[in-house]
C-alpha positions, 0 to 999 in steps of 0.5 A, spaced: 265 333 731 266 337 737 269 344 738 269 348 744 272 354 748 271 353 756 275 356 762 276 355 769 278 358 776 281 352 779 286 348 775 285 340 775 277 343 773 281 344 767 285 338 767 280 334 769 275 337 763 282 333 758 278 326 757 283 321 756 287 323 760 289 320 767 293 327 770 293 332 776 295 338 775 296 342 782 297 350 781 304 352 785 304 360 785 300 363 788 293 368 786 286 367 783 287 362 778 285 362 770 285 357 766 283 358 758 280 351 755 278 351 747 278 343 743 277 341 736 275 333 736 275 330 728 274 322 730 281 321 729 285 328 732 284 331 738 286 339 739 286 343 744 290 350 745 291 351 753 293 357 757 294 358 764 295 364 768 299 362 774 305 356 775 303 349 775 306 342 777 302 338 770 303 329 772 300 323 770 299 318 764 298 321 757 292 317 752 292 311 750 294 308 743 295 317 740 302 320 741 302 326 743 305 332 741 305 340 745 307 345 740 309 352 744 305 358 743 307 363 748 313 359 753 316 362 759 322 360 761 324 355 765 319 349 762 322 342 763 317 335 762 320 330 763 327 334 767 329 335 760 329 343 759 324 345 753 327 352 749 323 357 746 324 354 739 322 346 742 316 342 742 314 336 746 312 329 744 308 324 749 308 316 748 301 312 748 300 311 757 308 314 757 308 316 765 310 324 765 310 331 770 312 336 767 313 344 769 309 350 766 311 356 768 306 362 769 303 365 762 304 359 758 299 357 753 300 351 748 296 348 742 297 341 743 295 335 738 294 327 740 294 322 734 294 314 733 298 311 733 296 308 727 297 314 724 303 316 725 306 310 723 303 310 716 305 318 716 312 318 719 314 311 719 321 313 721 319 318 726 315 312 730 321 308 728 325 312 734 319 313 737 318 306 739 326 305 740 326 307 748 334 308 746 333 313 740 327 316 743 328 325 746 320 328 748 324 334 747 324 335 740 328 341 737 325 345 731 329 350 727 326 358 730 323 360 723 319 354 721 317 353 728 313 360 728 311 360 721 308 353 722 305 355 729 300 361 725 299 355 720 296 351 726 292 356 729 289 359 724 286 351 722 285 350 728 282 358 730 277 358 724 274 350 725 273 353 732 269 359 731 266 356 725 262 350 727 257 349 723 261 348 717 265 342 721 258 339 721 261 336 713 264 330 713 268 333 708 270 340 712 271 335 717 277 331 713 279 337 711 281 340 718 284 334 720 288 332 715 292 339 714 292 339 721 296 333 722 300 335 715 302 340 719 305 337 724 309 331 720 312 338 717 314 341 724 317 333 726 320 331 718 327 335 721 329 331 727 329 324 723 332 325 716 327 322 710 331 317 706 333 318 699 330 315 694 332 315 686 326 316 681 326 315 674 322 321 669 316 314 668 315 313 676 313 320 678 309 320 672 305 314 674 304 318 681 300 323 679 296 319 673 295 313 680 294 320 684 288 323 678 284 316 678 284 316 685 281 323 685 277 321 679 274 315 683 272 319 689 267 324 686 262 325 692 268 327 697 275 331 698 281 328 697 287 330 701 294 329 700 294 325 706 290 319 702 294 321 696 300 318 701 296 312 705 293 309 698 299 310 693 304 308 700 308 313 697 311 320 703 309 327 702 316 329 700 316 324 694 309 326 692 310 333 692 317 333 688 313 328 682 306 333 681 313 340 681 316 336 675 309 333 671 303 338 673 308 344 675 304 345 681 304 343 689 298 337 690 295 342 696 294 347 690 292 342 684 288 339 690 284 345 692 282 346 684 278 340 684 275 341 689 273 349 687 272 346 681 267 339 684 264 347 689 262 349 681 260 344 678 254 343 685 252 351 684 251 350 677 246 343 678 239 345 677 239 338 682 242 343 688 238 348 686 236 349 693 243 349 696 248 356 699 254 358 697 257 355 705 253 349 705 257 347 697 263 351 700 262 346 707 261 340 703 267 340 700 272 341 705 272 349 705 271 352 712 275 359 711 270 361 707 275 369 705 280 363 702 274 360 699 271 365 696 279 368 694 280 362 692 275 360 688 275 368 683 281 367 683 280 359 678 274 361 675 274 370 676 268 370 679 264 370 686 262 363 688 255 367 689 255 370 682 255 363 679 250 361 684 246 367 681 247 366 674 244 358 675 238 361 679 237 367 672 238 360 667 
C-alpha cells in the first residue's frame, strides 16, 4: 500500500507523478507555481488530493479499466470539464480511457478517486449502466449542497487518517476498511443521481438477510467484514442491507460490524497467544486506523479502555 505527500514547483512535474494518466498540465496564469499532491493506493482503489496556486489547463486520457471521480474541496469558478460548467455543488466523472480537457482556476483543491470498472458495476449497477450509455452519460453530476459538504468532510477524514498513519496501513484489515469506506462514501454521493428500483421484501426475507450476514461474519473470523463485502456476497444493495438490519437487529450494518470488530480486538488483547501484541497492532489488524475513534468506541462498548483490557490480561 502506498501513502505519500509531495510538493511541486512545476505543473507538468505534478501531472507526471500520477501513474496511469496520459496527461499534460499547462500553467496559464503568471507567477511562481506551487502544488501539493497526497496519494493513497490500496491496490483496488487510487485516491489522491491535489491543489494548485495557479490557473491550469489539464488534458489527456484517463486511466484504463477505472472510473475517475473528482470531489471539490475548494473550487473557485469558473471551472469547466468537457465544455461543461462545474458548479460549486457538483462532482465530476471520467470514464475508462476517456479523453478529457479541464480548465481549472487558481487555488483549486480536490480529492479524487479512481474505482475499478468491475467494482462499480457490482456495487452501483444502475449508475454503471448509465455510465455505459453515450446518450445518458453526463460528466458533471449535481449533488445536494448539504450532502456534498457532509460526505466531503467524511472523505477527507478517512483519507487524512490513512495518509498520516502509514504504520497502521501495513495491516491488510486497515487497508481493506479504508478502501471500502471511501468507496461507500462515493456511492452515497452517486445514489441520488440514479434512483434505485424499489423492492418490497417480506419480514422473513429481511430476517434471512441478517442471518446470512451473520454467517458470512462467522466464516471470516480472521479478517474484518465490511458492508461492501455483505452486499457483494448477498447480491443486494446497501439500502436493502440497511433496511434489513434496522428492522431485525435494531442497528445499522456499519455499527453492527464495528461491534464485531471491537469484540475481535478484545479477544486478541485477552488471549495468551497474543500476549506480545500491542493495542495499536491489534487495532490495525482489525481495521481500526483512527486510534482516537477506536479507543472511544471500545470504551463505549466495554466500559474500559483497550489498554486497561491488555493490562488486566497481563496480570492474570
